[in-house]
C-alpha positions in Angstrom: 140.4 198.7 111.5 139.3 195.4 109.6 140.8 192.0 110.8 142.5 190.1 108.2 141.3 187.1 106.6 142.5 184.0 106.7 143.1 182.2 103.2 140.4 179.3 102.7 143.4 176.9 102.9 144.7 177.7 106.2 140.8 178.2 107.8 140.3 174.3 106.4 143.4 172.9 108.3 142.4 175.1 111.0 138.8 173.4 111.6 140.2 169.8 110.9 143.0 170.5 113.5 140.0 171.1 115.9 138.8 168.1 115.2 135.2 169.6 114.8 132.4 167.5 113.6 132.5 169.5 110.8 133.6 166.9 109.1 131.5 164.2 111.1 132.3 160.5 108.5 129.7 159.0 107.8 127.7 156.3 110.4 128.7 152.2 109.9 125.1 150.3 110.6 125.2 147.2 110.6 122.4 144.8 111.1 120.8 141.1 109.2 118.5 142.2 106.3 116.7 138.4 106.9 115.4 138.1 110.1 112.9 135.7 111.1 109.8 136.5 113.0 110.4 135.7 116.5 114.0 135.9 116.7 116.0 139.3 118.2 118.6 140.9 116.6 120.9 143.3 117.4 121.5 146.4 115.4 125.0 148.3 115.9 126.1 151.9 115.1 129.5 152.6 114.7 131.5 156.1 113.7 135.3 156.5 113.1 137.6 158.7 114.0 136.1 160.4 117.3 138.4 162.3 119.3 137.5 162.2 123.2 136.3 166.0 123.2 133.7 165.4 120.8 129.9 165.5 121.6 128.6 162.7 119.9 125.5 161.3 119.7 123.8 158.6 118.4 120.0 157.7 117.5 118.6 154.0 116.2 115.1 154.1 114.9 112.8 151.4 113.5 110.3 152.6 111.3 110.8 156.3 112.5 109.9 154.8 116.2 113.2 156.0 118.7 114.6 152.7 119.8 116.5 152.4 123.1 120.5 152.8 122.5 123.2 151.5 124.8 126.2 153.8 123.2 129.8 152.8 123.8 133.5 154.1 123.2 136.6 151.8 122.2 139.1 153.4 121.0 138.5 155.9 118.5 134.8 154.9 117.2 131.7 155.5 119.2 129.4 152.7 118.7 125.7 152.0 119.8 123.8 149.0 120.0 120.0 148.2 119.6 117.4 145.5 120.1 115.0 145.1 116.8 111.4 142.8 117.6 108.7 142.4 115.9 105.5 141.4 116.0 104.6 140.2 112.1 106.8 139.8 108.8 107.2 142.3 106.7 109.9 145.0 105.3 111.1 147.1 107.3 113.9 150.2 107.9 116.3 150.7 110.4 118.5 154.1 110.6 121.1 155.3 112.8 121.7 159.0 113.4 124.9 160.5 114.8 124.9 163.9 115.5 126.8 166.6 117.6 126.7 170.8 117.1 127.7 171.3 114.0 126.3 167.9 112.0 124.0 165.2 111.6 124.5 162.0 109.8 122.1 159.2 109.1 122.2 155.6 108.1 119.5 153.2 106.8 119.0 149.8 106.2 116.2 147.9 104.4 115.3 144.5 106.6 112.8 141.7 106.1 111.4 140.3 108.6 109.9 137.0 107.7 107.4 133.8 109.0 108.2 130.2 107.9 106.7 127.5 110.7 107.1 124.1 110.4 104.1 122.6 107.8 101.8 121.0 108.7 100.0 117.4 106.5 97.3 116.5 107.7 94.9 113.2 105.4 90.9 112.7 105.6 88.8 111.1 103.7 87.3 113.5 101.8 83.6 114.2 102.7 82.0 114.9 98.8 82.7 111.1 97.7 84.2 109.0 100.6 86.2 107.0 97.4 89.6 109.1 98.2 91.6 110.2 100.5 92.6 114.0 100.9 95.6 115.5 102.1 96.5 119.0 102.8 99.8 120.5 103.4 99.4 124.1 105.6 101.4 126.8 106.8 99.7 128.9 109.1 100.7 132.4 108.6 103.5 131.7 106.8 104.9 135.7 105.2 106.0 135.8 102.6 103.8 133.5 100.5 106.1 129.9 99.8 105.6 127.4 96.9 104.2 123.8 98.7 104.4 120.5 97.1 103.4 116.8 98.2 105.1 113.5 97.1 103.6 110.5 97.8 105.8 107.3 97.3 104.9 104.8 94.4 102.4 107.2 92.7 101.4 110.5 91.6 98.3 112.4 93.5 95.7 115.0 91.5 96.4 118.2 93.5 94.1 121.3 93.7 95.9 124.8 92.8 97.9 126.2 95.8 96.0 128.9 98.0 98.3 131.4 99.5 99.4 129.6 102.6 98.0 125.5 101.5 97.4 123.3 99.0 95.7 119.9 99.0 96.1 116.7 97.0 93.9 113.3 96.9 95.0 109.7 96.7 92.6 107.0 96.4 90.7 105.9 99.9 91.9 101.6 99.1 94.2 99.5 100.9 96.8 99.5 98.7 97.7 102.9 100.1 97.8 101.8 103.5 101.3 102.8 105.0 102.2 104.6 101.8 104.7 107.5 103.0 103.5 111.7 102.2 105.7 114.3 102.5 104.5 117.2 102.3 107.2 120.3 102.1 107.2 124.2 101.4 109.6 126.7 99.7 110.6 130.3 100.7 112.7 132.4 98.1 113.9 135.9 99.8 117.0 137.9 98.4 120.1 135.5 98.6 118.6 133.0 100.5 116.0 129.9 100.2 114.8 127.8 103.0 113.3 124.4 102.5 111.4 122.4 105.0 109.7 119.2 105.0 106.5 117.1 107.2 106.7 113.2 106.4 104.1 110.7 107.4 102.3 107.4 106.8 99.2 107.0 105.5 96.6 105.5 107.7 93.9 104.2 105.7 90.9 102.0 106.6 89.3 99.2 104.5 86.3 97.1 105.2 87.2 93.7 106.0 88.2 90.7 103.5 89.1 86.9 103.0 92.4 85.4 101.2 92.6 82.3 99.9 96.0 81.6 102.0 94.2 83.2 105.4 91.8 81.6 104.6 91.3 78.2 101.8 87.9 77.5 100.7 88.2 73.9 101.2 91.0 72.8 104.3 91.8 69.0 105.8 91.8 68.6 109.6 94.0 66.0 111.8 91.6 64.7 114.0 93.2 65.2 117.3 95.2 68.0 116.4 94.0 71.5 118.7 93.7 75.1 118.6 93.1 75.5 114.7 92.3 78.6 113.1 90.6 78.0 109.9 90.2 81.8 108.8 91.6 84.7 108.5 90.8 87.8 107.4 92.1 91.7 106.3 90.6 95.0 106.7 91.4 97.6 109.4 90.3 98.0 111.9 91.6 94.1 112.3 88.1 92.9 111.9 86.7 90.3 114.2 86.5 86.7 112.0 83.8 83.6 113.7 82.9 80.5 111.4 79.9 78.8 112.3 78.6 75.0 111.5 74.8 74.7 112.0 74.5 75.9 115.4 77.9 76.1 116.3 79.8 79.6 116.2 84.2 78.3 116.9 85.8 82.1 117.4 88.4 82.2 114.1 88.8 78.4 114.6 88.4 74.8 116.5 90.1 75.1 119.9 88.9 72.3 121.7 90.4 68.9 120.1 89.4 68.4 116.5 87.0 65.4 116.5 85.4 63.7 113.4 82.0 65.4 113.2 83.9 68.6 112.6 84.2 67.8 109.2 81.2 70.1 106.9 81.0 73.5 105.8 81.0 76.3 107.8 80.4 79.8 106.9 82.6 82.4 108.1 82.6 86.3 108.7 84.8 88.9 108.9 83.3 91.9 110.8 84.6 96.1 111.7 83.3 99.0 111.3 83.1 99.1 107.5 81.4 96.3 106.9 81.0 92.1 106.9 82.5 89.2 104.9 81.4 86.3 104.2 82.7 82.8 102.6 81.9 79.4 102.7 84.8 77.1 103.4 84.9 73.0 103.5 86.6 70.8 105.8 87.2 67.2 106.1 88.8 65.8 109.5 91.1 62.6 109.1 91.3 59.7 111.7 94.3 59.9 113.1 96.7 57.2 112.1 97.9 56.6 115.8 94.2 55.2 116.0 95.4 51.8 113.7 98.4 51.1 115.8 96.2 51.5 119.0 93.6 48.5 117.6 96.4 46.5 116.5 98.2 46.6 120.0 94.7 45.4 121.2 94.5 42.6 119.8 92.3 43.1 117.1 94.4 42.6 114.0 96.6 39.9 116.3 93.1 37.7 116.2 92.4 37.8 112.7 96.1 36.7 112.1 96.2 33.8 114.1 92.7 32.4 112.7 94.4 32.3 109.3 97.5 30.5 110.6 95.0 27.4 112.1 93.7 27.1 108.5 96.9 26.3 107.6 97.3 23.4 109.5 
């Protein structure tokens, strides 16, 4: 005798009522789509509307490599978690597979792992001509490629085409540019997000010594009796050593002892640092100290002359 067959509608209701996982819901995979290299990230997969009697297993994969997964239950949800780690930047696929005796379903997500280190800014003398300072902004091991720019306050830089991870610009190797602020910046554009990082430095340019009219006047007048007189200062980087010589005597920057009449005359001043030597001729005149006239008057020299005149009047 043939067993009576149930109508399809009744059979479908029976299957649903028993919670058979032939009707397994789609798993929901949660993971960041942009991850910085070196940072830990957690992937979470959950399957809802599951009864405790269901035998459900969730596995997670990174590039088809099975991950160590922790599975727990919260209410009517089965939740699995796995930690993601990466050795290098690139595009990866994460998968979550939920399965029981009768069915298996998979959810996947594509993620981008990027490496965006802080930029490095280096300034050094151009070895080819020595007349320029080469500024190089670089980001080692950056991925994906970034757009690099270099800016300097108050001037326009001459820049080379950007390579994969660096860019170079030049500025004249002149003292006018010493102390200038230079900014090295990089912009990384990824789907849905833009990052920018900058590094700022101050140029340290060495230059040969030189004399200015303010620091070392060509003609100078000193007063007899002055002490610690500075004849000349010079500019330069590194700071130059300055000395002035007259006849066979050499004075460091100036006359440290008391100024006397014999200090009048012409001096040759020299400024020296590791880059060069500068020279300048100056003329020094020494004025007699007015206090000497007063001293001579008090000693009677002038008074005697006046007494003689008075006598002649009588």
